[in-house]
Backbone of each chain as ProteinMPNN parsed JSONL, in Angstrom:
{"seq_chain_A": "MIFARLTSKTETVDAQTLLTIAIVFGWYCYVIPEYANYYALTSHDEYLEVVSRNSATHQRFMSELERWGAGKRL", "coords_chain_A": {"N_chain_A": [[-31.186, 1.391, 11.597], [-31.689, 0.745, 8.908], [-30.319, 2.88, 7.77], [-27.72, 2.284, 8.545], [-27.262, -0.073, 7.075], [-27.472, 0.868, 4.439], [-25.326, 2.646, 4.378], [-23.216, 0.893, 4.744], [-23.43, -0.618, 2.409], [-22.806, 1.338, 0.539], [-20.119, 1.802, 1.184], [-19.081, -0.644, 0.447], [-19.453, -0.677, -2.348], [-17.867, 1.522, -2.945], [-15.301, 0.568, -2.25], [-15.074, -1.543, -4.07], [-15.083, -0.076, -6.418], [-12.772, 1.605, -6.271], [-10.737, -0.301, -6.132], [-11.094, -1.565, -8.571], [-10.304, 0.475, -10.331], [-7.575, 0.591, -9.662], [-6.683, -1.939, -10.513], [-7.27, -1.928, -13.279], [-5.623, 0.13, -14.227], [-3.129, -0.687, -13.526], [-1.951, -0.016, -11.082], [-0.042, -0.251, -8.079], [-1.542, -1.71, -5.433], [-2.374, -2.477, -2.205], [-4.571, -4.753, -0.699], [-5.872, -4.961, 2.353], [-7.405, -6.645, 4.721], [-8.973, -6.094, 7.915], [-9.685, -8.098, 9.699], [-8.776, -10.732, 8.73], [-7.049, -13.489, 7.273], [-5.262, -12.872, 5.192], [-3.636, -11.019, 2.533], [-3.872, -8.964, -0.41], [-2.363, -8.033, -3.531], [-2.209, -5.733, -6.125], [-0.717, -4.984, -9.303], [1.48, -3.566, -11.873], [2.342, -5.63, -13.318], [0.775, -7.35, -14.751], [-0.39, -9.381, -13.362], [-2.006, -10.506, -10.343], [-1.654, -10.82, -6.793], [-2.281, -13.005, -4.059], [-1.763, -13.432, -0.731], [-1.622, -15.708, 1.821], [-2.036, -16.265, 5.362], [-2.142, -18.738, 6.496], [-2.473, -22.301, 5.824], [-5.143, -23.127, 5.547], [-6.571, -20.824, 4.797], [-5.253, -20.314, 2.429], [-5.983, -22.563, 0.882], [-8.703, -22.113, 0.697], [-8.774, -19.788, -0.883], [-7.538, -20.8, -3.172], [-9.515, -22.465, -4.078], [-11.703, -20.698, -4.392], [-10.715, -18.873, -6.241], [-10.055, -20.275, -8.444], [-11.347, -20.246, -10.903], [-10.401, -17.926, -11.911], [-7.949, -18.465, -12.759], [-6.033, -18.904, -10.828], [-2.888, -19.665, -9.364], [0.373, -20.973, -8.538], [3.161, -18.824, -8.974], [5.343, -19.24, -11.665]], "CA_chain_A": [[-30.767, 0.105, 11.063], [-31.674, 0.87, 7.45], [-29.239, 3.806, 7.456], [-26.459, 1.556, 8.701], [-27.109, -1.0, 5.959], [-27.221, 1.645, 3.234], [-23.972, 3.167, 4.456], [-22.319, -0.232, 4.538], [-23.488, -0.959, 0.989], [-22.05, 2.37, -0.159], [-18.698, 1.543, 1.413], [-18.729, -1.815, -0.352], [-19.341, -0.253, -3.748], [-16.691, 2.4, -3.02], [-14.095, -0.265, -2.24], [-15.04, -2.247, -5.364], [-14.763, 0.91, -7.457], [-11.373, 2.029, -6.18], [-9.869, -1.434, -6.465], [-11.215, -1.75, -10.024], [-9.435, 1.484, -10.96], [-6.18, 0.192, -9.439], [-6.359, -3.105, -11.356], [-7.316, -1.544, -14.697], [-4.511, 0.998, -14.613], [-1.852, -1.273, -13.136], [-1.361, 0.603, -9.896], [0.223, -1.127, -6.949], [-2.521, -1.454, -4.377], [-2.541, -3.558, -1.235], [-5.878, -4.96, -0.07], [-5.518, -5.515, 3.661], [-8.557, -6.724, 5.628], [-8.594, -5.975, 9.323], [-9.873, -9.382, 10.384], [-8.684, -11.857, 7.796], [-5.697, -14.048, 7.253], [-4.649, -12.729, 3.872], [-3.63, -9.708, 1.892], [-3.755, -9.064, -1.86], [-1.581, -6.945, -4.13], [-2.32, -5.527, -7.569], [0.505, -4.338, -9.792], [1.507, -3.35, -13.327], [2.992, -6.804, -13.903], [-0.252, -8.166, -15.416], [-0.915, -10.426, -12.49], [-2.333, -10.085, -8.983], [-1.183, -11.788, -5.814], [-2.987, -13.174, -2.794], [-0.861, -14.095, 0.198], [-2.369, -16.168, 2.992], [-1.258, -16.468, 6.58], [-2.116, -20.154, 6.856], [-2.85, -23.228, 4.749], [-6.598, -23.177, 5.393], [-6.957, -19.648, 4.005], [-4.68, -20.529, 1.094], [-6.821, -23.533, 0.175], [-9.983, -21.462, 0.406], [-8.576, -18.912, -2.046], [-7.263, -21.648, -4.339], [-10.803, -22.95, -4.551], [-12.553, -19.578, -4.816], [-10.127, -18.12, -7.35], [-9.644, -21.208, -9.488], [-11.891, -19.836, -12.2], [-9.629, -16.772, -12.38], [-6.626, -18.94, -13.17], [-5.085, -18.79, -9.714], [-1.875, -20.706, -9.255], [1.668, -20.488, -8.071], [3.913, -18.176, -10.028], [6.502, -20.042, -12.068]], "C_chain_A": [[-30.659, 0.165, 9.538], [-30.537, 1.777, 7.026], [-27.901, 3.093, 7.506], [-26.222, 0.629, 7.518], [-26.801, -0.262, 4.664], [-25.802, 2.161, 3.214], [-22.966, 2.07, 4.186], [-22.269, -0.616, 3.064], [-22.693, 0.049, 0.174], [-20.557, 2.141, -0.014], [-18.227, 0.354, 0.583], [-18.512, -1.422, -1.807], [-18.125, 0.658, -3.926], [-15.401, 1.581, -3.086], [-13.962, -1.017, -3.563], [-14.586, -1.296, -6.48], [-13.28, 1.273, -7.443], [-10.421, 0.895, -6.561], [-9.929, -1.734, -7.966], [-10.306, -0.774, -10.764], [-7.969, 1.054, -10.848], [-5.789, -0.954, -10.371], [-6.271, -2.692, -12.819], [-6.068, -0.768, -15.111], [-3.151, 0.514, -14.089], [-1.171, -0.587, -11.979], [-1.093, -0.466, -8.833], [-0.739, -0.755, -5.83], [-2.62, -2.678, -3.48], [-3.978, -3.574, -0.741], [-5.597, -5.659, 1.254], [-6.747, -5.502, 4.567], [-8.1, -6.633, 7.082], [-8.659, -7.323, 10.032], [-9.852, -10.534, 9.387], [-7.233, -12.291, 7.717], [-5.081, -13.992, 5.86], [-4.459, -11.256, 3.55], [-3.456, -9.934, 0.389], [-2.996, -7.858, -2.382], [-1.828, -6.906, -5.626], [-1.061, -4.81, -8.03], [0.418, -4.117, -11.296], [2.073, -4.567, -14.056], [2.02, -7.776, -14.562], [-0.645, -9.401, -14.619], [-1.172, -9.822, -11.106], [-1.844, -11.164, -8.037], [-2.102, -11.82, -4.602], [-2.076, -13.985, -1.883], [-1.643, -14.447, 1.464], [-1.44, -16.376, 4.177], [-1.12, -17.957, 6.917], [-2.65, -21.007, 5.7], [-4.357, -23.248, 4.498], [-7.082, -22.013, 4.52], [-6.46, -19.793, 2.574], [-5.556, -21.474, 0.272], [-8.167, -22.935, -0.199], [-9.85, -20.566, -0.831], [-8.279, -19.715, -3.311], [-8.581, -22.114, -4.962], [-11.645, -21.814, -5.139], [-12.028, -18.896, -6.082], [-9.671, -19.015, -8.498], [-10.11, -20.746, -10.865], [-11.18, -18.614, -12.76], [-8.211, -17.179, -12.792], [-5.589, -18.846, -12.081], [-4.116, -19.959, -9.701], [-0.603, -20.126, -8.692], [2.426, -19.888, -9.239], [5.144, -19.008, -10.357], [7.72, -19.154, -12.233]], "O_chain_A": [[-29.679, -0.296, 8.952], [-29.856, 1.497, 6.04], [-27.054, 3.268, 6.63], [-25.104, 0.549, 7.009], [-25.966, -0.708, 3.877], [-25.137, 2.129, 2.179], [-21.978, 2.284, 3.484], [-21.2, -0.907, 2.528], [-21.99, -0.32, -0.767], [-19.81, 2.272, -0.984], [-17.105, 0.349, 0.077], [-17.51, -1.792, -2.419], [-17.432, 0.577, -4.94], [-14.515, 1.874, -3.889], [-12.866, -1.118, -4.114], [-13.812, -1.67, -7.361], [-12.617, 1.249, -8.48], [-9.418, 1.12, -7.237], [-8.922, -2.117, -8.561], [-9.62, -1.154, -11.713], [-7.215, 1.141, -11.817], [-4.702, -0.949, -10.948], [-5.325, -3.054, -13.519], [-5.524, -0.976, -16.195], [-2.149, 1.221, -14.197], [0.057, -0.575, -11.897], [-1.825, -1.448, -8.716], [-0.743, 0.376, -5.345], [-2.914, -3.779, -3.945], [-4.538, -2.531, -0.405], [-5.144, -6.803, 1.279], [-7.094, -4.46, 5.123], [-6.992, -7.041, 7.43], [-7.804, -7.65, 10.855], [-10.852, -11.236, 9.239], [-6.318, -11.54, 8.056], [-4.455, -14.951, 5.409], [-5.03, -10.375, 4.192], [-2.952, -10.974, -0.031], [-2.985, -6.796, -1.759], [-1.676, -7.913, -6.317], [-0.413, -4.112, -7.249], [-0.592, -4.44, -11.92], [2.261, -4.535, -15.272], [2.396, -8.9, -14.895], [-1.179, -10.36, -15.177], [-0.629, -8.775, -10.753], [-1.642, -12.307, -8.448], [-2.63, -10.792, -4.177], [-1.668, -15.094, -2.227], [-2.248, -13.579, 2.094], [-0.244, -16.625, 4.028], [-0.142, -18.387, 7.529], [-3.205, -20.489, 4.731], [-4.793, -23.372, 3.353], [-7.898, -22.2, 3.618], [-7.159, -19.439, 1.624], [-5.833, -21.211, -0.898], [-8.706, -23.21, -1.271], [-10.708, -20.584, -1.714], [-8.722, -19.347, -4.399], [-8.74, -22.152, -6.182], [-12.219, -21.939, -6.221], [-12.808, -18.402, -6.896], [-8.981, -18.562, -9.412], [-9.382, -20.839, -11.853], [-11.328, -18.293, -13.939], [-7.384, -16.332, -13.129], [-4.397, -18.722, -12.362], [-4.487, -21.096, -9.991], [-0.518, -18.932, -8.406], [2.344, -20.383, -10.362], [5.888, -19.426, -9.47], [8.799, -19.642, -12.569]]}, "seq_chain_B": "MKTLTWEQAAEWVTGTGLSATVDRAVQEYVADDGQKQSYSLINKSIHFPNEDAALRLTLPLPKLPYQVSYLANALLPYSESDELRPCLLWMTDWGIMGEVSERVAKSLTQCFRSARGETKLLIDTPAHLFNKTKIPA", "coords_chain_B": {"N_chain_B": [[-15.612, 6.053, 4.065], [-12.26, 6.581, 4.937], [-9.301, 8.394, 4.646], [-5.792, 7.663, 4.932], [-2.492, 8.655, 5.971], [0.827, 7.698, 4.835], [2.275, 6.896, 7.078], [0.27, 6.569, 9.001], [-1.154, 4.525, 7.788], [0.708, 2.436, 7.838], [0.851, 2.017, 10.57], [-1.776, 1.203, 11.111], [-1.915, -1.139, 9.591], [0.027, -2.693, 10.844], [-1.31, -3.24, 13.172], [-3.022, -5.228, 12.354], [-1.597, -7.501, 12.375], [0.163, -7.896, 10.369], [3.465, -7.163, 9.119], [4.591, -3.95, 8.703], [6.383, -1.352, 7.289], [7.434, 1.995, 6.643], [9.446, 4.224, 4.917], [9.942, 7.435, 4.232], [11.016, 10.089, 2.183], [11.248, 13.442, 1.152], [12.392, 15.061, -1.698], [13.726, 17.983, -3.16], [13.889, 19.769, -6.286], [15.02, 21.836, -9.036], [13.092, 22.503, -11.777], [13.091, 22.382, -15.44], [11.769, 24.668, -16.213], [12.434, 26.429, -14.278], [10.974, 26.357, -11.991], [10.47, 25.343, -8.615], [10.362, 21.997, -7.75], [9.186, 18.933, -6.286], [9.781, 15.555, -5.196], [8.867, 12.338, -3.953], [10.685, 9.927, -2.169], [10.131, 6.683, -1.487], [10.312, 3.986, 0.593], [8.939, 0.929, 1.252], [7.658, -1.795, 3.153], [5.688, -4.597, 3.302], [4.368, -7.358, 4.747], [3.63, -10.724, 5.933], [4.826, -11.719, 9.117], [7.376, -14.117, 9.037], [6.577, -15.06, 6.512], [5.234, -17.448, 4.243], [6.291, -18.613, 1.219], [4.988, -20.55, -0.192], [2.367, -20.116, 0.259], [1.435, -18.228, -1.419], [-0.505, -16.938, -3.96], [-0.923, -16.423, -7.467], [-2.64, -14.446, -9.887], [-3.735, -14.088, -13.193], [-4.515, -11.118, -15.133], [-7.951, -10.411, -15.9], [-9.44, -11.349, -19.066], [-11.462, -9.904, -20.27], [-12.61, -6.566, -20.031], [-14.848, -5.868, -18.331], [-14.833, -7.86, -16.492], [-13.039, -7.247, -14.555], [-14.095, -5.915, -12.346], [-15.475, -7.957, -11.081], [-13.385, -9.6, -10.321], [-12.055, -7.853, -8.595], [-13.968, -7.706, -6.598], [-13.795, -10.296, -5.626], [-11.42, -10.224, -4.28], [-11.838, -8.695, -2.083], [-12.807, -8.522, 1.412], [-15.598, -9.682, 1.495], [-18.917, -10.802, 0.913], [-21.918, -11.718, -0.832], [-23.727, -12.433, 1.073], [-22.896, -11.285, 3.362], [-21.832, -8.262, 4.965], [-19.336, -5.885, 3.856], [-16.291, -6.354, 5.426], [-14.101, -4.455, 7.637], [-11.518, -2.927, 5.79], [-8.389, -2.071, 4.198], [-7.391, -0.187, 1.428], [-4.51, 0.359, -0.092], [-2.689, 2.424, -1.942], [0.425, 2.117, -3.331], [2.278, 2.453, -5.354], [2.412, 4.222, -8.39], [2.125, 5.76, -11.641], [3.663, 4.376, -13.368], [2.836, 3.337, -15.759], [1.979, 4.435, -19.142], [1.848, 7.931, -20.18], [-0.727, 8.92, -20.912], [-2.444, 6.96, -19.873], [-1.868, 7.19, -17.135], [-2.725, 9.766, -16.647], [-5.484, 9.565, -16.995], [-6.087, 7.673, -15.013], [-5.317, 9.049, -12.689], [-7.099, 11.187, -12.809], [-9.585, 9.894, -12.543], [-9.271, 8.793, -9.983], [-8.922, 11.088, -8.459], [-11.411, 12.316, -8.806], [-13.004, 10.373, -7.581], [-12.083, 10.515, -4.914], [-12.47, 13.241, -4.214], [-15.214, 13.469, -4.438], [-15.94, 12.234, -2.177], [-15.182, 13.88, -0.226], [-12.474, 14.147, 0.187], [-9.702, 16.142, 0.018], [-7.001, 16.164, 0.032], [-3.802, 15.386, -1.488], [-3.149, 12.391, -3.378], [-0.586, 11.358, -2.99], [-0.046, 12.149, -0.44], [-2.028, 11.058, 1.22], [-2.382, 8.057, 0.715], [-3.772, 5.769, 1.394], [-6.84, 4.013, 1.881], [-9.424, 3.602, 4.008], [-12.015, 1.393, 4.618], [-15.34, 0.934, 5.815], [-14.807, 1.045, 8.531], [-15.618, 2.788, 10.516], [-17.735, 2.848, 13.274], [-21.166, 2.728, 13.052], [-24.019, 4.243, 14.368], [-26.81, 2.235, 14.856]], "CA_chain_B": [[-14.204, 5.943, 3.719], [-11.351, 7.512, 5.596], [-7.962, 8.236, 4.075], [-4.685, 7.657, 5.904], [-1.149, 8.939, 5.459], [1.703, 6.523, 4.775], [2.629, 6.464, 8.425], [-0.959, 6.069, 9.643], [-1.487, 3.239, 7.173], [1.648, 1.434, 8.362], [0.448, 1.731, 11.951], [-3.026, 0.426, 11.058], [-1.596, -2.473, 9.061], [0.738, -3.415, 11.903], [-2.332, -3.691, 14.111], [-3.711, -6.418, 11.843], [-0.706, -8.656, 12.494], [1.169, -7.849, 9.306], [4.604, -6.29, 9.357], [4.546, -2.841, 7.743], [7.277, -0.223, 7.576], [7.498, 3.0, 5.588], [10.505, 5.221, 5.052], [9.615, 8.401, 3.181], [11.815, 11.314, 2.152], [10.877, 14.343, 0.063], [13.552, 15.761, -2.241], [13.336, 19.09, -4.032], [14.79, 20.069, -7.393], [14.549, 22.926, -9.897], [12.717, 21.963, -13.085], [13.591, 23.112, -16.605], [11.125, 25.989, -16.281], [12.896, 27.225, -13.151], [10.096, 26.174, -10.841], [10.899, 24.345, -7.638], [9.503, 20.816, -7.718], [9.612, 17.948, -5.292], [9.31, 14.197, -5.379], [8.998, 11.523, -2.739], [11.357, 8.631, -2.205], [9.384, 5.889, -0.508], [10.616, 2.567, 0.753], [7.944, 0.317, 2.13], [7.698, -3.247, 3.25], [4.442, -5.113, 3.879], [4.358, -8.824, 4.638], [3.4, -11.448, 7.176], [6.039, -12.224, 9.755], [7.644, -15.506, 8.632], [5.696, -15.356, 5.383], [5.552, -18.682, 3.532], [6.138, -18.419, -0.233], [4.063, -21.569, -0.708], [1.0, -19.641, 0.493], [1.26, -17.063, -2.295], [-1.185, -17.243, -5.216], [-0.932, -15.358, -8.469], [-3.782, -14.47, -10.801], [-3.58, -13.215, -14.361], [-5.6, -10.154, -15.303], [-9.061, -10.932, -16.715], [-9.332, -11.038, -20.495], [-12.475, -8.927, -20.637], [-12.559, -5.437, -19.091], [-15.9, -5.828, -17.307], [-14.567, -8.886, -15.483], [-12.14, -6.719, -13.524], [-14.872, -5.603, -11.139], [-15.769, -9.223, -10.407], [-12.152, -10.036, -9.673], [-11.853, -6.95, -7.46], [-14.9, -8.141, -5.562], [-13.303, -11.556, -5.051], [-10.252, -9.943, -3.435], [-12.27, -7.948, -0.902], [-13.43, -9.353, 2.463], [-17.012, -9.382, 1.287], [-19.72, -11.748, 0.151], [-23.284, -11.211, -0.986], [-24.504, -12.748, 2.271], [-22.307, -10.621, 4.515], [-21.368, -6.938, 4.575], [-17.888, -5.707, 3.753], [-15.588, -6.179, 6.695], [-13.141, -3.349, 7.513], [-10.298, -3.236, 5.031], [-7.597, -0.943, 3.719], [-6.841, -0.206, 0.07], [-3.343, 1.233, 0.059], [-1.933, 2.632, -3.184], [1.834, 2.332, -2.961], [3.066, 2.842, -6.535], [1.674, 4.524, -9.61], [2.981, 6.544, -12.533], [4.563, 3.462, -14.078], [2.329, 3.133, -17.116], [2.187, 5.577, -20.021], [1.375, 9.242, -19.748], [-2.189, 9.04, -21.076], [-3.051, 6.056, -18.908], [-1.729, 7.754, -15.796], [-3.555, 10.969, -16.557], [-6.866, 9.115, -16.807], [-6.18, 7.022, -13.702], [-5.272, 10.084, -11.647], [-8.342, 11.953, -12.88], [-10.643, 9.07, -11.944], [-9.023, 8.671, -8.54], [-9.186, 12.386, -7.846], [-12.881, 12.473, -8.783], [-13.5, 9.452, -6.564], [-11.731, 11.009, -3.583], [-13.082, 14.544, -3.941], [-16.649, 13.25, -4.258], [-16.125, 11.724, -0.815], [-14.722, 14.912, 0.7], [-11.031, 14.143, 0.386], [-9.057, 17.178, -0.792], [-5.545, 15.995, 0.059], [-3.233, 14.682, -2.632], [-2.977, 10.952, -3.207], [0.758, 11.078, -2.48], [-0.025, 12.426, 1.005], [-2.926, 10.114, 1.903], [-2.592, 7.032, -0.324], [-4.501, 4.597, 1.893], [-8.285, 4.258, 2.011], [-9.978, 2.655, 4.979], [-13.451, 1.228, 4.376], [-16.237, 0.253, 6.759], [-14.198, 0.953, 9.854], [-16.353, 3.59, 11.483], [-18.949, 2.274, 13.857], [-22.312, 3.575, 12.749], [-25.163, 3.946, 15.24], [-27.908, 1.601, 14.108]], "C_chain_B": [[-13.404, 6.997, 4.461], [-9.969, 7.302, 4.984], [-6.906, 8.349, 5.166], [-3.39, 8.045, 5.212], [-0.354, 7.633, 5.412], [1.962, 5.978, 6.181], [1.41, 5.914, 9.172], [-1.335, 4.697, 9.096], [-0.579, 2.138, 7.713], [1.262, 1.039, 9.789], [-0.809, 0.858, 11.972], [-2.738, -1.0, 10.621], [-0.879, -3.309, 10.118], [-0.246, -3.981, 12.926], [-3.098, -4.919, 13.654], [-2.853, -7.676, 11.965], [0.307, -8.76, 11.376], [2.344, -6.981, 9.765], [4.587, -5.198, 8.29], [5.482, -1.73, 8.181], [7.3, 0.71, 6.367], [8.624, 3.971, 5.907], [10.332, 6.202, 3.899], [10.49, 9.641, 3.297], [11.397, 12.149, 0.95], [12.126, 15.098, -0.398], [13.071, 16.83, -3.216], [14.369, 19.273, -5.139], [14.185, 21.209, -8.215], [14.308, 22.363, -11.291], [13.258, 22.84, -14.204], [13.009, 24.524, -16.688], [11.503, 26.88, -15.095], [12.059, 27.083, -11.894], [10.663, 25.104, -9.907], [9.879, 23.201, -7.595], [10.004, 19.863, -6.631], [9.11, 16.561, -5.671], [9.61, 13.396, -4.121], [9.765, 10.241, -3.032], [10.741, 7.789, -1.097], [9.87, 4.446, -0.529], [9.587, 1.985, 1.695], [8.09, -1.197, 2.091], [6.432, -3.706, 3.959], [4.434, -6.63, 3.679], [3.954, -9.437, 5.972], [4.745, -11.759, 7.821], [6.2, -13.699, 9.384], [6.747, -15.947, 7.473], [6.176, -16.583, 4.604], [5.272, -18.496, 2.038], [5.16, -19.411, -0.839], [2.606, -21.136, -0.548], [0.699, -18.386, -0.326], [0.648, -17.516, -3.625], [-1.004, -16.098, -6.196], [-2.113, -15.553, -9.403], [-3.48, -13.571, -11.99], [-4.721, -12.206, -14.417], [-6.703, -10.767, -16.153], [-8.907, -10.517, -18.176], [-10.302, -9.947, -20.922], [-12.537, -7.815, -19.588], [-13.603, -5.495, -17.98], [-15.674, -6.863, -16.213], [-13.696, -8.376, -14.337], [-12.897, -6.444, -12.227], [-15.219, -6.868, -10.359], [-14.538, -9.746, -9.68], [-11.855, -9.164, -8.453], [-12.74, -7.373, -6.295], [-14.397, -9.397, -4.856], [-12.117, -11.335, -4.113], [-10.622, -9.221, -2.148], [-12.892, -8.882, 0.138], [-14.937, -9.121, 2.492], [-17.675, -10.548, 0.57], [-21.14, -11.201, 0.097], [-24.111, -11.441, 0.28], [-23.978, -12.028, 3.515], [-21.793, -9.252, 4.076], [-19.841, -6.889, 4.535], [-17.291, -5.535, 5.145], [-14.525, -5.085, 6.533], [-11.904, -3.766, 6.722], [-9.67, -1.956, 4.495], [-7.193, -1.185, 2.274], [-5.736, 0.835, 0.045], [-2.585, 1.283, -1.258], [-0.48, 2.922, -2.821], [2.72, 2.725, -4.141], [2.143, 3.13, -7.702], [2.6, 5.361, -10.477], [3.911, 5.682, -13.365], [4.138, 3.295, -15.537], [2.533, 4.41, -17.939], [1.488, 6.846, -19.538], [-0.15, 9.373, -19.823], [-2.91, 8.198, -20.036], [-3.003, 6.637, -17.499], [-2.608, 8.978, -15.6], [-5.002, 10.579, -16.287], [-7.044, 8.507, -15.414], [-6.187, 8.053, -12.574], [-6.549, 10.904, -11.63], [-9.487, 11.178, -12.221], [-10.49, 9.0, -10.423], [-9.321, 9.989, -7.822], [-10.687, 12.658, -7.754], [-13.482, 11.618, -7.673], [-13.286, 10.039, -5.173], [-12.444, 12.336, -3.263], [-14.586, 14.419, -3.731], [-16.966, 12.739, -2.86], [-15.475, 12.653, 0.214], [-13.234, 14.953, 0.928], [-10.373, 15.158, -0.555], [-7.531, 17.036, -0.809], [-5.083, 15.224, -1.172], [-3.06, 13.205, -2.32], [-1.609, 10.624, -2.604], [0.835, 11.306, -0.962], [-0.91, 11.463, 1.796], [-3.287, 8.991, 0.917], [-3.407, 5.823, 0.128], [-5.953, 4.964, 2.175], [-8.887, 3.173, 2.891], [-11.5, 2.608, 4.828], [-14.129, 0.481, 5.521], [-15.666, 0.114, 8.161], [-15.044, 1.659, 10.916], [-17.596, 2.867, 11.976], [-20.103, 3.239, 13.633], [-23.454, 3.23, 13.684], [-26.314, 3.367, 14.438], [-29.243, 2.184, 14.538]], "O_chain_B": [[-13.822, 8.148, 4.592], [-9.52, 6.167, 4.824], [-7.093, 9.027, 6.176], [-3.21, 7.798, 4.019], [-0.813, 6.597, 5.891], [1.878, 4.776, 6.431], [1.51, 4.917, 9.886], [-1.777, 3.819, 9.838], [-1.041, 1.036, 8.011], [1.341, -0.132, 10.161], [-0.902, -0.098, 12.742], [-3.251, -1.954, 11.206], [-1.154, -4.5, 10.264], [-0.036, -5.064, 13.474], [-3.751, -5.583, 14.459], [-3.321, -8.782, 11.694], [1.205, -9.601, 11.415], [2.216, -6.173, 10.684], [4.569, -5.5, 7.097], [5.389, -1.229, 9.301], [7.198, 0.269, 5.222], [8.735, 4.471, 7.026], [10.546, 5.854, 2.738], [10.679, 10.176, 4.389], [11.214, 11.619, -0.146], [12.83, 15.7, 0.413], [12.139, 16.614, -3.991], [15.551, 18.978, -4.966], [12.996, 21.507, -8.105], [15.217, 21.81, -11.91], [13.815, 23.909, -13.953], [13.661, 25.451, -17.167], [10.947, 27.966, -14.933], [12.404, 27.632, -10.848], [11.245, 24.11, -10.342], [8.681, 23.43, -7.423], [11.122, 19.999, -6.134], [8.121, 16.426, -6.391], [10.493, 13.741, -3.336], [9.512, 9.564, -4.028], [10.818, 8.138, 0.081], [9.833, 3.781, -1.564], [9.385, 2.486, 2.802], [8.58, -1.778, 1.123], [6.135, -3.268, 5.07], [4.489, -7.11, 2.547], [3.937, -8.765, 7.003], [5.713, -12.037, 7.113], [5.224, -14.449, 9.423], [6.229, -17.064, 7.461], [7.368, -16.737, 4.339], [4.132, -18.247, 1.647], [4.567, -19.142, -1.884], [1.713, -21.727, -1.155], [-0.172, -17.59, 0.026], [1.206, -18.364, -4.322], [-0.939, -14.935, -5.797], [-2.531, -16.678, -9.674], [-3.028, -12.438, -11.826], [-5.774, -12.419, -13.815], [-6.417, -11.568, -17.042], [-8.326, -9.477, -18.484], [-10.008, -9.16, -21.822], [-12.519, -8.094, -18.389], [-13.296, -5.208, -16.823], [-16.251, -6.761, -15.13], [-13.625, -8.998, -13.277], [-12.389, -6.713, -11.138], [-15.255, -6.856, -9.128], [-14.631, -10.268, -8.568], [-11.453, -9.669, -7.405], [-12.303, -7.392, -5.144], [-14.552, -9.545, -3.644], [-11.844, -12.168, -3.25], [-9.813, -9.143, -1.223], [-13.445, -9.922, -0.219], [-15.472, -8.461, 3.383], [-17.064, -11.199, -0.277], [-21.513, -10.33, 0.883], [-25.082, -10.726, 0.528], [-24.554, -12.152, 4.596], [-21.363, -9.095, 2.933], [-19.157, -7.74, 5.104], [-17.725, -4.692, 5.93], [-14.092, -4.813, 5.413], [-11.325, -4.825, 6.962], [-10.32, -0.92, 4.36], [-6.707, -2.264, 1.933], [-5.99, 2.036, 0.148], [-1.924, 0.319, -1.646], [-0.195, 3.868, -2.087], [3.803, 3.274, -3.942], [1.208, 2.376, -7.969], [3.735, 5.639, -10.089], [4.838, 6.19, -13.995], [4.972, 3.133, -16.428], [3.184, 5.35, -17.482], [0.663, 6.826, -18.625], [-0.78, 9.883, -18.896], [-3.859, 8.653, -19.398], [-3.988, 6.58, -16.763], [-3.164, 9.196, -14.524], [-5.669, 11.187, -15.45], [-8.024, 8.789, -14.725], [-6.963, 7.943, -11.624], [-7.035, 11.278, -10.563], [-10.259, 11.737, -11.442], [-11.464, 9.132, -9.682], [-9.891, 10.006, -6.731], [-11.172, 13.169, -6.744], [-14.349, 12.067, -6.923], [-14.204, 10.057, -4.352], [-12.958, 12.516, -2.159], [-15.171, 15.164, -2.945], [-18.11, 12.799, -2.41], [-15.247, 12.271, 1.362], [-12.762, 15.711, 1.775], [-10.478, 15.04, -1.776], [-6.853, 17.715, -1.58], [-5.858, 14.512, -1.81], [-2.854, 12.811, -1.172], [-1.495, 9.706, -1.793], [1.681, 10.722, -0.286], [-0.574, 11.094, 2.921], [-4.381, 8.987, 0.353], [-3.701, 4.943, -0.681], [-6.259, 6.062, 2.64], [-8.86, 1.988, 2.557], [-12.18, 3.632, 4.898], [-13.581, -0.455, 6.104], [-16.002, -0.82, 8.889], [-15.167, 1.196, 12.049], [-18.394, 2.349, 11.194], [-20.023, 4.417, 13.983], [-23.831, 2.064, 13.796], [-26.741, 3.955, 13.444], [-30.286, 1.781, 14.025]]}, "name": "protein", "num_of_chains": 2, "seq": "MIFARLTSKTETVDAQTLLTIAIVFGWYCYVIPEYANYYALTSHDEYLEVVSRNSATHQRFMSELERWGAGKRLMKTLTWEQAAEWVTGTGLSATVDRAVQEYVADDGQKQSYSLINKSIHFPNEDAALRLTLPLPKLPYQVSYLANALLPYSESDELRPCLLWMTDWGIMGEVSERVAKSLTQCFRSARGETKLLIDTPAHLFNKTKIPA"}
């Protein structure tokens, strides 16, 4: 049980690390969860995108990412 | 972490309900030094079927460098009260920024991958699958 939790924590940090590299250096990177109703995309265009499958997920991200300046692209 | 090829990644993504297609072709040419080189032409498409533009959010990059990790965390299917759910990080384009920046980014990525046992080139296995393997508890 402890081994499983440690391994999971390592995977979490690994994912955070790789995605940080992608954002910092402007690489195009899709974040695609297996069981979630969204995907995210980083790019060199100085902005990131989160695309939701439904309104409920969209509203959740609007709320969670408000402090990051989330909004619709003009 | 497990890495996937372009085609494996497209298949995995399709299984999540997204539409994903990849068309890849390798072309060879002779460089100025006479050496044979190759490059990949890749067309890919990843989106929800019937995707609604109104459900698309954009976020500016953080102003302070250390904030990037917090933003990355917010994009992952993870919270402090729950473990990371299976997800794919799929690099689809790089080499766009300047030469120095790309050199550093590639070095960091190569170190990251090799430290986890991945010896293949990023261009061959650009997708990284996290927390998918079932681990005996």
